[in-house]
N, C-alpha and C positions, 0 to 999 in steps of 0.2 A: 593488523599489518597490511591490510588491503591485498593480500595474496589470495586471490580467488581461484579455485580449481574449476575453470570454465567447463571443461568436458564433464566433470562429475555433476556440476549444477545442471547442465543441460540434460544429462541422462535422467536425473531426478524429475525434472520438469516434463520430460517426454512420457514418463510412465504415470504421471499424476493427472487426475481428472480435474481437480480443484487445487488452486494455488492460493494460500493464505499468506499475505504479506503483513506482518505486524511490526510497527515501528512508531517511535515518538516523532513529533514534529519539533524541530529545532530551528529557531529563527525563520519560521514560516516555510520550511521545506524539510525534506527527508534528511536523515543523517548522511554524511558524505559516503559512508560505506555502501549504503543502499543505492545511491546514485552510481557509484563505481560498479556495483553488481549489475545494474541495468546496462551500463555502458559496455561491459565485457561479456556478459552472458547472452544478451539479446543481440547476437551477431547477425550482420547482413548475410543472407544465404541460409541462415538457420531459423531465425525468428521472423524475418521479413525479407522482402525482395522476391524476385520471380521464383526462386527455389526455397524461400524461407517460410515453410508451412508447419513447423514443429509445434507451434502454440495454437493454431487455429482451432476454435471451438472449445478451448479449455476455459473453465470458470476461474475468475480471480475475485477474491474478497480482500479488501483493505481493512485493516484494523489499526486505526491511528489514534494515538493519545496526544492530547493537548493540555498543557499546564494551566492555561487560563480557562475561564468559564465559557459556556455556550454563548452567553449574551455578548461577550467580547468579539465574537466572530460573526458580526453582521455588518451590513453597509454603514449603519449608524453607530456601531459599537466602537469599542476602544481601538481596534485595529483597522476598521474600515474595509474589511475583506471577509468573505464568507469561507467556510470550511470547504465548500465545493470548489471555490476558486483556488484555494491552496492545493487541493488534490488534483486539479485539472491537468497539470503536466504529467501525472502518472496515468490518469485515465485516457489521455490522448493516445497512448501507445496501442490502444485497441484498434485504431484505424490502419495501422501497419501490420499488426501481428495477428489479427483475427481473434484475440482474446475477448471473452465476454465478462464484463465487470458486473458483479452482484452488488447489492446495496451494501455500502460499507458499515462497519461497526465503528462508531466514533465515540471516544471517551474523552470528555472535557473535564476541566477542573481538577486535574490530577495533583496539582500542587497543594490543594486543600481537601483532598478526599479522605474521609474517615473510613475505618475498617468495615463498617456495615455497608456503605455505598460501594466500596471496593469488592466486597463479597457478592453484592448484587450484580455488578458488572461482570465479574468472573462467571457467575452462573448463567447470565445472558449469553456470554461468549461461548460457553460450553454447549448451550442449547442450539446455537446457530451452527457451530461446526459439527 
């Protein structure tokens, strides 16, 4: 319902050393709720601006899943765009917030993923976090 408790979300982020953002990519962007979350939680004066220092130095790891395969996300692939380019609007927030982005965990080909590959991805995810 897009009803985000901003103060609670901010309190959670304030006491966290590492933030893991897990989301699927829909139409080459984050789901609308994630965009809304950024818009309301990362407030001026809290997340950025002259007094917005709450997130400085905190680590962020993106865990993004894509329905199409890895080869589709190249300059010469089916979509003519790279995964890094799709994620760029999110990683750009580091320049205002002081967040440190870690290497993302990218999961591609989810539309055709079998149980064995899914288990391997889950195990990798668990090892990273």
